[in-house]
C-alpha positions in Angstrom: 54.8 88.5 76.4 54.8 91.8 74.6 58.1 93.3 75.6 59.8 96.7 75.2 63.5 96.3 75.4 65.7 99.1 76.6 69.5 98.8 76.5 72.6 100.2 74.8 76.0 98.6 75.2 77.4 95.1 74.5 76.3 94.0 77.9 72.7 94.3 76.8 72.9 92.4 73.5 72.7 88.8 74.9 69.6 89.8 76.9 67.9 91.0 73.7 68.9 87.7 71.9 67.6 85.6 74.8 64.2 87.4 74.8 63.9 86.8 71.0 64.9 83.2 71.4 62.4 82.7 74.1 59.6 83.7 71.7 58.7 87.0 73.3 57.1 89.7 71.0 59.5 92.6 71.0 57.3 95.7 70.5 60.2 98.1 70.2 63.9 98.4 71.2 65.0 101.6 72.9 68.7 102.6 73.0 71.0 105.6 73.1 71.3 107.6 69.8 74.2 106.9 67.4 77.2 108.9 68.3 80.4 110.0 66.5 83.1 107.3 66.7 86.3 106.2 64.9 88.8 108.3 62.9 86.1 109.8 60.7 83.9 110.7 63.6 80.9 109.4 61.8 77.7 108.5 63.7 77.9 104.9 64.8 74.9 102.9 66.1 75.2 101.4 69.6 75.6 97.6 69.9 72.0 97.1 70.8 70.9 99.3 67.8 73.0 97.3 65.4 71.7 94.0 66.8 68.1 95.0 66.8 68.2 96.1 63.2 69.8 92.8 62.3 66.9 91.1 63.9 64.4 93.2 62.0 63.1 95.0 65.2 61.8 98.5 65.5 64.4 100.8 67.0 63.9 104.1 68.9 66.6 106.3 70.2 65.2 109.4 71.8 67.5 111.8 73.6 65.1 112.0 76.5 61.9 110.4 77.7 60.7 113.4 79.7 58.5 114.8 76.9 54.8 114.1 76.7 55.0 113.0 73.1 57.8 110.4 73.9 55.8 109.1 76.9 52.7 108.8 74.8 54.5 106.9 72.1 55.9 104.5 74.7 52.5 103.9 76.3 51.0 103.3 72.9 53.1 100.2 72.6 50.8 98.5 75.1 53.6 96.4 76.5 53.2 93.7 79.1 56.6 94.6 80.5 59.7 96.6 79.8 63.1 94.9 80.2 65.9 97.5 81.0 69.6 96.7 81.1 72.3 99.4 80.9 70.0 101.7 79.0 71.6 105.0 80.0 68.5 107.2 80.5 66.4 107.8 83.6 62.9 106.6 83.2 60.1 109.0 84.3 57.3 107.7 86.4 54.9 107.7 83.4 57.3 105.3 81.6 57.7 103.1 84.6 53.9 102.8 85.0 53.0 102.3 81.3 53.6 98.5 80.9 51.2 96.1 82.6 53.9 94.6 84.8 56.1 97.7 84.9 59.8 97.9 84.1 62.3 95.2 85.1 66.0 96.0 85.4 68.9 93.6 85.2 71.5 94.9 87.5 75.0 93.5 87.8 75.5 93.4 91.6 74.0 91.9 94.7 71.7 94.9 95.7 71.7 97.0 97.7 75.5 96.8 97.3 76.8 98.7 94.3 73.8 100.6 93.1 74.7 102.9 90.2 76.9 103.1 87.1 79.9 100.8 87.5 79.0 97.8 89.7 81.4 95.3 88.1 84.4 97.6 88.3 83.7 98.6 91.9 83.2 95.0 93.1 86.6 93.9 91.8 88.4 97.1 92.9 87.0 96.8 96.4 88.1 93.2 96.8 84.6 91.7 97.0 84.6 87.9 97.1 81.3 87.6 95.2 78.9 89.6 93.1 75.9 88.6 91.0 72.8 89.6 89.1 69.5 91.0 90.5 66.3 91.3 88.5 64.7 94.3 90.0 61.3 96.0 89.7 62.2 99.6 88.8 61.0 102.6 90.8 61.9 106.3 90.6 65.1 105.8 92.7 68.6 104.8 91.6 68.5 101.0 91.7 66.3 101.1 94.8 63.4 98.9 93.7 62.4 95.5 95.1 64.3 92.5 93.9 62.5 89.7 92.2 65.4 87.3 91.4 68.9 87.2 92.8 71.9 84.9 92.0 75.4 85.2 93.3 78.7 84.1 91.7 82.3 84.1 93.1 84.8 86.5 91.7 88.0 84.8 90.5 91.3 85.7 92.0 92.7 86.9 88.7 89.4 87.8 87.0 89.2 91.2 85.2 86.1 93.4 84.8 86.0 92.3 81.1 85.9 88.6 82.0 83.3 89.1 84.8 81.2 91.3 82.6 80.9 88.5 80.0 79.9 86.0 82.7 77.3 88.3 84.2 75.7 89.3 80.9 75.1 85.6 80.2 73.6 85.2 83.8 71.4 88.2 83.2 70.1 86.9 79.9 69.2 83.5 81.5 67.6 85.1 84.6 65.4 87.6 82.8 63.9 84.8 80.7 63.2 82.9 84.0 61.6 86.0 85.5 59.3 86.6 82.6 58.2 82.9 82.8 57.2 83.3 86.4 55.5 86.8 86.3 53.4 87.8 88.1 53.9 85.1 90.7 57.4 86.2 91.8 57.8 87.6 95.3 59.2 91.1 95.7 62.0 91.5 98.3 62.3 95.1 99.5 66.0 96.1 99.6 67.3 96.6 103.1 68.7 99.9 104.3 71.8 98.3 105.6 74.6 97.6 103.2 73.9 100.3 100.6 76.9 101.3 98.5 77.1 103.3 95.3 79.2 102.4 92.3 80.1 105.8 90.9 81.2 106.1 87.3 84.8 105.3 86.6 87.0 108.4 86.2 90.1 108.1 84.0 92.0 109.8 86.8 91.7 106.6 88.8 93.8 104.7 86.2 97.4 105.8 87.1 99.1 103.2 89.3 100.6 104.3 92.6 103.2 101.7 93.3 103.5 102.7 96.9 100.1 101.2 97.6 99.8 97.6 98.9 100.0 94.9 96.2 96.5 93.7 96.9 95.1 97.2 96.0 97.3 97.5 92.9 96.2 94.1 91.7 92.5 94.9 92.2 93.0 98.3 90.4 94.6 96.6 87.4 92.0 93.9 87.1 89.1 96.2 87.9 90.0 98.7 85.2 90.6 96.1 82.5 89.9 96.5 79.7 88.6 100.0 80.1 89.9 102.5 80.8 92.9 100.4 81.6 95.3 101.1 84.5 98.6 102.5 83.4 102.2 103.2 84.4 105.3 104.5 82.7 107.9 101.9 81.7 111.2 103.3 80.4 109.4 106.6 79.9 106.6 105.1 77.8 103.0 104.9 78.9 101.8 101.3 79.1 98.4 99.9 80.0 98.3 97.1 82.5 95.4 94.8 81.7 96.1 91.7 83.8 97.9 90.8 87.0 98.2 88.5 90.0 99.7 88.7 93.4 103.3 87.5 93.6 106.0 86.8 96.1 108.7 89.3 96.7 109.5 92.7 98.2 111.6 95.7 97.4 111.4 99.4 96.6 107.9 100.4 95.3 107.7 100.2 91.5 111.0 98.3 91.0 111.1 95.2 88.8 112.2 92.3 91.0 113.2 90.1 88.1 113.2 90.1 84.3 109.6 88.7 84.1 107.5 91.7 85.2 107.3 91.0 88.9 106.9 94.5 90.4 107.4 95.5 94.0 104.6 97.5 95.7 104.4 99.3 99.0 103.7 96.0 100.6 104.2 92.8 98.6 104.4 92.5 94.8 102.4 91.8 91.7 103.1 89.9 88.5 102.0 91.7 85.4 100.3 89.2 83.0 98.9 91.3 80.2 100.1 94.7 78.9 99.4 97.1 76.0 101.6 99.8 74.5 100.0 102.9 72.9 98.7 102.1 69.4 99.4 98.4 69.8 97.3 95.3 70.6 97.2 93.9 74.1 99.8 91.2 74.7 100.4 88.5 77.3 103.5 89.2 79.3 105.8 86.8 77.6 105.0 88.2 74.2 105.3 91.8 75.4 108.8 91.2 76.8 110.1 89.9 73.5 109.8 93.4 72.1 110.1 95.5 75.2 112.6 94.3 77.8 112.0 95.3 81.4 115.1 94.1 83.2 115.4 93.5 86.9 115.9 96.8 88.7 113.8 98.9 86.3 111.9 101.6 88.0 108.3 101.8 86.8 106.3 105.0 87.0 109.2 107.4 86.1 109.4 109.4 82.9 
């Protein structure tokens, strides 16, 4: 098929690779414009931009698709379908209607649960037992279109957003290839009104740990915000990111280390911290972290 691909971050790259490997004709790749990054604040292309150029594909990165010229340029590609995954711009109706089979979105949740910007984070932080991928026919709403393909997967007890992200991006790449093989014979399932939730964008203000909360909530916060933006607490007055955890046995005053191995009491129960990162340093597993930064039993976390 003649495909327009629209995506921006790392999550989108395996999908682009899968479409190329499946032999589809990529008419153009749309992504967000390069933005300043790094110490020199030089413009850096997005992961999809870099991958598309490496593949020798045409790259476009308009700041908006609302203008008549941009919409005409898109329509002139004469695409059979557009594949959209974490693109980052709203698509006007003229763009949605331009390809022969419309625009298909790869969404990392079991719609209608977790429509919106951060479905992977929110699924873990809310304690969902499972999530998945939906291939959706896009309409003018926010992830409201009918679902063409759906596949669920269990969320592991210690799985982080980063780990689940990698699994789901591979699922999405496999499923979109299946969807294009079966177009236009796929059945569209209208999303039900019941069960709609919205995955609002993660705010860095959500990252500070409140140790008075139950252990299950603290554990989900740590795993759901790993690796970005990273939940954090103060340890011996130093700000430390907490990037991995699991529920543990024990009880005590909230935020107090129950042993020398990073078992920390919460408002109810305890968590074991398994991966941590000091400012300016690489992330480390707990045993390595403790070799250079002792946290003895009785240490109060969260205090300056």
